[in-house]
ZAZAVO-336859 format. One record per residue (C-alpha): residue number from 1; residue in three letters; x, y, z. Coordinates in steps of 0.05 Angstrom, whole numbers, plus 5000, padded with zeros to 4 digits. Example, Ala and Ser with C-alpha at 12.3 -4.5 7.8 and 13.67 -1.06 7.14 Angstrom:
2
[1,ALA,[5246,4910,5156]]
[2,SER,[5273,4979,5143]]
// end
This chain:
460
[1,MET,[5366,5420,4654]]
[2,THR,[5427,5393,4690]]
[3,ILE,[5464,5330,4670]]
[4,PHE,[5442,5301,4737]]
[5,LYS,[5369,5309,4717]]
[6,ARG,[5382,5277,4650]]
[7,VAL,[5410,5214,4683]]
[8,SER,[5359,5215,4740]]
[9,GLY,[5327,5151,4714]]
[10,ASN,[5393,5113,4718]]
[11,CYS,[5406,5145,4785]]
[12,ARG,[5340,5119,4811]]
[13,VAL,[5353,5048,4787]]
[14,LEU,[5422,5050,4819]]
[15,ALA,[5393,5075,4885]]
[16,LEU,[5341,5019,4886]]
[17,MET,[5395,4967,4869]]
[18,ILE,[5439,4992,4926]]
[19,VAL,[5382,4989,4977]]
[20,ASP,[5364,4919,4953]]
[21,ALA,[5436,4897,4964]]
[22,ILE,[5438,4930,5033]]
[23,ALA,[5372,4897,5051]]
[24,LEU,[5397,4828,5032]]
[25,VAL,[5464,4834,5068]]
[26,SER,[5437,4867,5131]]
[27,ILE,[5378,4819,5139]]
[28,TRP,[5425,4759,5130]]
[29,ALA,[5473,4789,5180]]
[30,VAL,[5419,4798,5232]]
[31,ILE,[5389,4729,5223]]
[32,VAL,[5458,4695,5224]]
[33,ALA,[5476,4734,5287]]
[34,ILE,[5411,4713,5321]]
[35,TYR,[5420,4641,5300]]
[36,SER,[5492,4642,5325]]
[37,ARG,[5472,4672,5392]]
[38,PHE,[5415,4624,5408]]
[39,PHE,[5431,4560,5369]]
[40,GLY,[5506,4560,5355]]
[41,PHE,[5538,4535,5291]]
[42,GLU,[5561,4465,5311]]
[43,GLY,[5635,4472,5295]]
[44,TYR,[5636,4526,5241]]
[45,GLY,[5634,4601,5248]]
[46,ALA,[5586,4654,5226]]
[47,SER,[5639,4681,5178]]
[48,ASP,[5629,4619,5135]]
[49,TYR,[5564,4650,5110]]
[50,TRP,[5604,4702,5072]]
[51,ASN,[5620,4646,5024]]
[52,LEU,[5548,4652,5000]]
[53,TRP,[5562,4720,4969]]
[54,PRO,[5540,4697,4899]]
[55,LEU,[5469,4701,4926]]
[56,LEU,[5473,4778,4921]]
[57,PRO,[5482,4783,4845]]
[58,ILE,[5431,4726,4836]]
[59,TYR,[5380,4764,4877]]
[60,LEU,[5393,4830,4840]]
[61,GLY,[5390,4792,4774]]
[62,PHE,[5321,4764,4792]]
[63,ASN,[5299,4836,4808]]
[64,VAL,[5324,4858,4740]]
[65,VAL,[5289,4801,4703]]
[66,THR,[5223,4812,4741]]
[67,ARG,[5227,4887,4723]]
[68,THR,[5222,4914,4794]]
[69,TYR,[5263,4975,4774]]
[70,GLN,[5239,5037,4737]]
[71,GLY,[5266,5098,4703]]
[72,ASN,[5318,5081,4650]]
[73,PHE,[5317,5051,4580]]
[74,MET,[5314,4980,4607]]
[75,TYR,[5250,4989,4647]]
[76,PRO,[5181,5022,4644]]
[77,ALA,[5179,5096,4663]]
[78,MET,[5120,5087,4711]]
[79,PRO,[5135,5040,4769]]
[80,LEU,[5095,4977,4782]]
[81,SER,[5036,4984,4828]]
[82,PRO,[5059,4976,4901]]
[83,VAL,[5021,4910,4906]]
[84,GLU,[5053,4882,4843]]
[85,GLU,[5123,4905,4864]]
[86,PHE,[5112,4873,4932]]
[87,ARG,[5091,4807,4899]]
[88,ARG,[5151,4807,4852]]
[89,LEU,[5201,4824,4906]]
[90,ILE,[5176,4765,4948]]
[91,ALA,[5179,4719,4887]]
[92,SER,[5250,4744,4871]]
[93,ALA,[5274,4733,4942]]
[94,ILE,[5243,4663,4947]]
[95,PHE,[5268,4639,4879]]
[96,SER,[5339,4664,4891]]
[97,HIS,[5342,4630,4959]]
[98,VAL,[5312,4566,4931]]
[99,LEU,[5365,4567,4876]]
[100,LEU,[5418,4575,4930]]
[101,MET,[5392,4514,4968]]
[102,ALA,[5389,4474,4904]]
[103,PHE,[5461,4492,4888]]
[104,LEU,[5485,4474,4958]]
[105,GLY,[5450,4407,4953]]
[106,PHE,[5480,4393,4884]]
[107,ALA,[5550,4412,4909]]
[108,ARG,[5541,4370,4972]]
[109,HIS,[5549,4431,5017]]
[110,ASN,[5478,4431,5043]]
[111,THR,[5501,4406,5112]]
[112,ASP,[5550,4464,5119]]
[113,TYR,[5495,4516,5126]]
[114,SER,[5430,4519,5165]]
[115,ARG,[5369,4511,5121]]
[116,LEU,[5329,4548,5174]]
[117,VAL,[5374,4610,5164]]
[118,ILE,[5366,4607,5089]]
[119,VAL,[5290,4599,5091]]
[120,VAL,[5279,4653,5144]]
[121,SER,[5327,4700,5108]]
[122,GLY,[5291,4690,5042]]
[123,LEU,[5223,4705,5072]]
[124,ALA,[5249,4765,5111]]
[125,VAL,[5283,4795,5050]]
[126,GLY,[5219,4787,5010]]
[127,PHE,[5174,4819,5062]]
[128,LEU,[5220,4876,5083]]
[129,ALA,[5253,4896,5016]]
[130,GLN,[5196,4942,4995]]
[131,SER,[5194,4977,5063]]
[132,LEU,[5268,4993,5057]]
[133,ARG,[5258,5016,4985]]
[134,ASN,[5202,5062,5007]]
[135,LEU,[5247,5092,5061]]
[136,VAL,[5299,5109,5008]]
[137,ARG,[5245,5136,4961]]
[138,GLN,[5222,5183,5017]]
[139,ILE,[5294,5208,5026]]
[140,LEU,[5303,5219,4951]]
[141,PHE,[5236,5255,4948]]
[142,ARG,[5252,5298,5008]]
[143,PHE,[5317,5323,4978]]
[144,ASN,[5293,5323,4905]]
[145,LEU,[5344,5271,4884]]
[146,CYS,[5336,5220,4827]]
[147,GLN,[5268,5248,4810]]
[148,ILE,[5251,5233,4737]]
[149,PRO,[5233,5295,4696]]
[150,VAL,[5166,5292,4659]]
[151,ALA,[5121,5338,4619]]
[152,LEU,[5046,5345,4634]]
[153,ALA,[4999,5359,4576]]
[154,GLY,[4927,5377,4589]]
[155,GLU,[4883,5414,4638]]
[156,GLY,[4821,5403,4679]]
[157,GLU,[4808,5360,4740]]
[158,THR,[4849,5300,4717]]
[159,ALA,[4911,5342,4705]]
[160,ARG,[4903,5377,4772]]
[161,ARG,[4894,5311,4808]]
[162,VAL,[4955,5281,4774]]
[163,GLU,[4997,5342,4792]]
[164,ALA,[4974,5338,4865]]
[165,ILE,[4990,5263,4869]]
[166,LEU,[5060,5271,4841]]
[167,GLY,[5072,5330,4888]]
[168,ARG,[5064,5285,4949]]
[169,ASN,[5079,5215,4923]]
[170,ALA,[5151,5192,4935]]
[171,TYR,[5137,5123,4906]]
[172,ILE,[5128,5145,4834]]
[173,GLY,[5188,5191,4831]]
[174,PHE,[5163,5237,4775]]
[175,ASP,[5180,5312,4775]]
[176,ILE,[5135,5354,4731]]
[177,VAL,[5184,5401,4697]]
[178,ARG,[5137,5431,4644]]
[179,LYS,[5061,5438,4640]]
[180,PHE,[5022,5452,4577]]
[181,ASP,[4948,5470,4574]]
[182,HIS,[4905,5460,4512]]
[183,ALA,[4925,5528,4484]]
[184,HIS,[4999,5509,4483]]
[185,LEU,[4998,5436,4461]]
[186,ARG,[5039,5453,4399]]
[187,GLU,[5096,5472,4445]]
[188,VAL,[5099,5404,4480]]
[189,VAL,[5150,5370,4435]]
[190,PRO,[5196,5430,4420]]
[191,SER,[5200,5451,4493]]
[192,SER,[5211,5379,4516]]
[193,GLN,[5267,5370,4465]]
[194,LYS,[5303,5432,4491]]
[195,GLN,[5301,5405,4562]]
[196,GLY,[5313,5332,4546]]
[197,ILE,[5246,5309,4575]]
[198,LYS,[5231,5239,4548]]
[199,ILE,[5167,5223,4587]]
[200,LEU,[5099,5254,4575]]
[201,LEU,[5037,5251,4619]]
[202,ALA,[4978,5262,4572]]
[203,CYS,[4916,5283,4612]]
[204,GLN,[4873,5296,4551]]
[205,ASP,[4809,5271,4522]]
[206,GLU,[4814,5222,4464]]
[207,ARG,[4805,5272,4407]]
[208,PHE,[4862,5317,4430]]
[209,PHE,[4907,5258,4445]]
[210,ARG,[4895,5223,4378]]
[211,ALA,[4907,5288,4340]]
[212,GLN,[4977,5294,4369]]
[213,LEU,[4997,5222,4382]]
[214,ARG,[5042,5218,4320]]
[215,GLU,[5077,5282,4339]]
[216,PHE,[5086,5259,4411]]
[217,SER,[5112,5190,4389]]
[218,ALA,[5166,5223,4346]]
[219,TRP,[5202,5247,4409]]
[220,PHE,[5179,5217,4475]]
[221,ASP,[5205,5149,4497]]
[222,TYR,[5145,5139,4543]]
[223,ILE,[5075,5167,4538]]
[224,GLU,[5029,5157,4598]]
[225,TYR,[4957,5167,4576]]
[226,LEU,[4912,5188,4634]]
[227,PRO,[4846,5212,4605]]
[228,ARG,[4798,5208,4664]]
[229,LEU,[4792,5202,4739]]
[230,GLU,[4754,5137,4735]]
[231,VAL,[4778,5076,4775]]
[232,PHE,[4790,5013,4734]]
[233,PRO,[4806,4941,4756]]
[234,ILE,[4877,4947,4731]]
[235,ILE,[4917,4901,4777]]
[236,GLY,[4922,4833,4743]]
[237,SER,[4899,4862,4677]]
[238,HIS,[4941,4862,4614]]
[239,ALA,[4941,4892,4544]]
[240,ILE,[4909,4852,4488]]
[241,SER,[4906,4858,4413]]
[242,LEU,[4847,4835,4371]]
[243,ASP,[4869,4837,4298]]
[244,GLY,[4903,4903,4308]]
[245,ILE,[4853,4932,4357]]
[246,GLY,[4887,4949,4422]]
[247,GLY,[4851,4937,4487]]
[248,LEU,[4856,4915,4559]]
[249,GLU,[4833,4850,4591]]
[250,MET,[4809,4865,4661]]
[251,MET,[4813,4808,4710]]
[252,ASN,[4759,4811,4764]]
[253,GLN,[4790,4766,4817]]
[254,GLY,[4735,4784,4866]]
[255,ARG,[4686,4744,4824]]
[256,MET,[4729,4681,4824]]
[257,ARG,[4696,4630,4870]]
[258,ALA,[4760,4594,4891]]
[259,LEU,[4793,4660,4912]]
[260,ARG,[4731,4682,4950]]
[261,TRP,[4730,4617,4989]]
[262,GLU,[4804,4625,5002]]
[263,LYS,[4791,4694,5032]]
[264,LYS,[4735,4666,5076]]
[265,LEU,[4779,4608,5100]]
[266,LEU,[4838,4654,5116]]
[267,ASP,[4791,4702,5153]]
[268,PHE,[4765,4644,5196]]
[269,LEU,[4834,4614,5210]]
[270,PHE,[4870,4680,5225]]
[271,SER,[4814,4708,5267]]
[272,SER,[4813,4643,5308]]
[273,ILE,[4888,4646,5319]]
[274,ALA,[4887,4721,5334]]
[275,LEU,[4832,4712,5385]]
[276,ILE,[4873,4659,5421]]
[277,LEU,[4937,4700,5420]]
[278,SER,[4901,4764,5442]]
[279,SER,[4862,4730,5499]]
[280,PRO,[4906,4763,5553]]
[281,LEU,[4885,4831,5527]]
[282,PHE,[4812,4812,5539]]
[283,LEU,[4830,4807,5612]]
[284,ILE,[4876,4867,5619]]
[285,LEU,[4841,4920,5577]]
[286,PRO,[4771,4912,5607]]
[287,LEU,[4801,4920,5676]]
[288,LEU,[4838,4984,5655]]
[289,ILE,[4776,5012,5622]]
[290,LYS,[4734,5001,5684]]
[291,LEU,[4788,5032,5729]]
[292,THR,[4797,5095,5686]]
[293,SER,[4725,5114,5668]]
[294,LYS,[4653,5097,5682]]
[295,GLY,[4612,5058,5631]]
[296,PRO,[4611,4991,5595]]
[297,VAL,[4674,4956,5571]]
[298,PHE,[4650,4945,5500]]
[299,TYR,[4621,4993,5450]]
[300,ARG,[4570,4965,5401]]
[301,ALA,[4552,5008,5341]]
[302,ASP,[4507,4998,5281]]
[303,ARG,[4544,4991,5215]]
[304,LEU,[4527,4971,5144]]
[305,GLY,[4556,4905,5120]]
[306,LYS,[4556,4867,5055]]
[307,SER,[4495,4882,5011]]
[308,GLY,[4477,4938,5060]]
[309,ARG,[4457,4890,5115]]
[310,PRO,[4463,4923,5184]]
[311,PHE,[4504,4890,5239]]
[312,LYS,[4534,4909,5306]]
[313,VAL,[4609,4924,5304]]
[314,LEU,[4645,4910,5369]]
[315,LYS,[4701,4952,5399]]
[316,PHE,[4731,4967,5466]]
[317,ARG,[4701,5032,5492]]
[318,THR,[4748,5090,5483]]
[319,MET,[4701,5148,5499]]
[320,TYR,[4666,5174,5561]]
[321,ALA,[4597,5147,5575]]
[322,ASP,[4564,5214,5556]]
[323,ALA,[4602,5219,5490]]
[324,GLU,[4540,5233,5447]]
[325,GLU,[4518,5291,5491]]
[326,ARG,[4589,5319,5489]]
[327,LEU,[4590,5314,5413]]
[328,LYS,[4525,5353,5405]]
[329,THR,[4550,5408,5450]]
[330,LEU,[4618,5409,5415]]
[331,ILE,[4593,5416,5343]]
[332,GLU,[4541,5467,5364]]
[333,GLN,[4592,5512,5398]]
[334,ASP,[4653,5503,5353]]
[335,PRO,[4645,5514,5278]]
[336,LYS,[4714,5485,5263]]
[337,MET,[4698,5421,5300]]
[338,ARG,[4631,5418,5264]]
[339,ALA,[4666,5425,5196]]
[340,GLN,[4716,5372,5215]]
[341,TRP,[4662,5324,5237]]
[342,ASN,[4621,5335,5174]]
[343,ALA,[4682,5323,5130]]
[344,ARG,[4708,5259,5162]]
[345,PHE,[4660,5237,5218]]
[346,LYS,[4722,5244,5262]]
[347,ILE,[4751,5300,5305]]
[348,LYS,[4825,5310,5317]]
[349,ASN,[4842,5311,5392]]
[350,ASP,[4771,5290,5405]]
[351,PRO,[4753,5312,5477]]
[352,ARG,[4703,5255,5483]]
[353,VAL,[4760,5204,5483]]
[354,THR,[4790,5181,5549]]
[355,PRO,[4866,5182,5560]]
[356,LEU,[4867,5106,5558]]
[357,GLY,[4821,5108,5497]]
[358,ARG,[4869,5154,5461]]
[359,PHE,[4926,5104,5471]]
[360,MET,[4882,5046,5448]]
[361,ARG,[4863,5084,5385]]
[362,LYS,[4935,5101,5370]]
[363,THR,[4955,5028,5376]]
[364,SER,[4889,5002,5347]]
[365,LEU,[4878,4959,5409]]
[366,ASP,[4806,4983,5412]]
[367,GLU,[4791,4944,5348]]
[368,ILE,[4813,4876,5374]]
[369,PRO,[4741,4855,5391]]
[370,GLN,[4724,4861,5317]]
[371,LEU,[4758,4794,5310]]
[372,PHE,[4692,4765,5336]]
[373,ASN,[4657,4800,5278]]
[374,VAL,[4706,4767,5230]]
[375,PHE,[4698,4699,5264]]
[376,CYS,[4622,4705,5256]]
[377,GLY,[4628,4723,5182]]
[378,GLU,[4602,4795,5189]]
[379,MET,[4669,4826,5172]]
[380,SER,[4735,4808,5139]]
[381,LEU,[4806,4820,5163]]
[382,ILE,[4820,4863,5101]]
[383,GLY,[4767,4906,5067]]
[384,PRO,[4735,4974,5065]]
[385,ARG,[4718,5003,5133]]
[386,PRO,[4645,4993,5155]]
[387,ILE,[4604,5056,5151]]
[388,VAL,[4540,5083,5183]]
[389,GLU,[4476,5097,5146]]
[390,GLU,[4490,5172,5143]]
[391,GLU,[4555,5160,5105]]
[392,LYS,[4522,5128,5045]]
[393,LYS,[4511,5196,5013]]
[394,TYR,[4586,5206,5008]]
[395,TYR,[4593,5144,4965]]
[396,GLY,[4538,5163,4916]]
[397,GLU,[4536,5113,4858]]
[398,ASP,[4599,5080,4886]]
[399,TYR,[4560,5052,4944]]
[400,GLU,[4536,4994,4900]]
[401,VAL,[4609,4975,4890]]
[402,PHE,[4624,4986,4964]]
[403,SER,[4568,4940,4986]]
[404,ARG,[4593,4880,4945]]
[405,VAL,[4642,4858,4998]]
[406,ARG,[4645,4849,5073]]
[407,PRO,[4677,4908,5109]]
[408,GLY,[4745,4897,5140]]
[409,ILE,[4782,4912,5205]]
[410,THR,[4836,4944,5163]]
[411,GLY,[4843,4964,5090]]
[412,LEU,[4875,5012,5041]]
[413,TRP,[4848,5073,5079]]
[414,GLN,[4883,5053,5144]]
[415,CYS,[4951,5040,5111]]
[416,SER,[4947,5103,5068]]
[417,GLY,[4944,5155,5122]]
[418,ARG,[4886,5129,5166]]
[419,SER,[4851,5189,5197]]
[420,ASN,[4894,5238,5158]]
[421,THR,[4860,5216,5093]]
[422,SER,[4803,5259,5066]]
[423,TYR,[4735,5226,5058]]
[424,THR,[4738,5234,4983]]
[425,SER,[4804,5197,4982]]
[426,ARG,[4776,5144,5029]]
[427,VAL,[4718,5130,4981]]
[428,ALA,[4766,5126,4922]]
[429,LEU,[4812,5078,4960]]
[430,ASP,[4753,5034,4979]]
[431,VAL,[4729,5029,4907]]
[432,TYR,[4800,5017,4882]]
[433,TYR,[4809,4960,4932]]
[434,ILE,[4744,4926,4912]]
[435,LEU,[4756,4931,4837]]
[436,ASN,[4829,4910,4843]]
[437,TRP,[4825,4859,4899]]
[438,SER,[4873,4800,4899]]
[439,PRO,[4902,4756,4954]]
[440,TRP,[4968,4792,4944]]
[441,MET,[4935,4859,4957]]
[442,ASP,[4909,4832,5024]]
[443,ILE,[4979,4810,5044]]
[444,TRP,[5007,4878,5023]]
[445,VAL,[4954,4916,5062]]
[446,MET,[4967,4873,5124]]
[447,VAL,[5042,4888,5121]]
[448,ARG,[5029,4962,5111]]
[449,THR,[4978,4964,5168]]
[450,VAL,[5027,4932,5216]]
[451,SER,[5077,4987,5199]]
[452,SER,[5024,5042,5207]]
[453,VAL,[5003,5015,5275]]
[454,LEU,[5074,5006,5301]]
[455,PHE,[5092,5077,5283]]
[456,MET,[5022,5103,5302]]
[457,LYS,[5014,5138,5235]]
[458,GLY,[4951,5179,5223]]
[459,ALA,[4908,5152,5280]]
[460,TYR,[4870,5197,5328]]
// end
């Protein structure tokens, strides 16, 4: 193994620190330039803001303290969950900018700088830092740079799933250098020592893992124990100890009454505001729909809501009026289309969709009328996508979990590939969202959804 691979953890931390610094400086530069262009600086120049350079080490210091880095001896090997990293980056940006404002006030320099610039910059850094980090992670992953070497011990479905995830996931940054099945577990430590691998992914059942834990712990700095494919409510949970017995306290935020009411209130407020802001589209799009194809403006479809109660989901029509007849003919004549429909209930380059409808789907404009469903309490802004009766079979025992919440206009599925995501992954994402829901997850999903829509990722 090369020296570069051995220091890949430190390399990854350095790369993230550099992008955090670039994010802070560039966002400040843009906001100061905009403020200077439209509001002026009342006697002092934009260059004066360079005097606030101590904010940079303070911000990076907060990121270090809140453990938003990963990969060397100072930090965990496995990164934080994306939602938790998002939350901590926002907290770090806000606290560092609040500290700056407090210092300026204490030093009697608060009138020298615009508080609006400081506040807007702090919020922008918090909300955009993770997106810039992810861009760099994609570049590192693409060119196999700063990927942390790990060993994988175990076999079976869990091990295969873990290997597949790491093979396509730029966020985690793990590179599986060695794999060991059950017949070669005795080689895990000696082989890892020769290659300098200090992180082990143990995809074993409990008896195998316990039998070798002492041997593993004599060499590996980090051991990630991944015994099963089951989804747990892990976000917000923490390790506990009961007189030497190790365990995990799982926080079910979806059962907390205050948070549930907060979600309902935010759904009502944001849907009301969104309906007002999007009112011009309710004049323009119906006119375009009528001019480009025959049929009604709106499409109403039966969907299953909370507790399995049926309701009518509302959309702008994106298909031709005879779409159902076209679908029957299509899946009868084309086996590939039939297989695609059975797998996802969607068809790529669907011939039933009108040219205008294709554009509305790409930009998600067809889903704007669902704001009425949110306003009426049938849906939520964020949640699992509503399904039809025929899709219940794909959820199996997980449907009980799925039906605990109101379906959403957007959710983890849409910001994790949208239509490019397999149905099995979609079910897993829905269950993960419900078991790990938090207000911060909703904010994170909304930010990711905006990015997916703007770049038209995965929709068809």
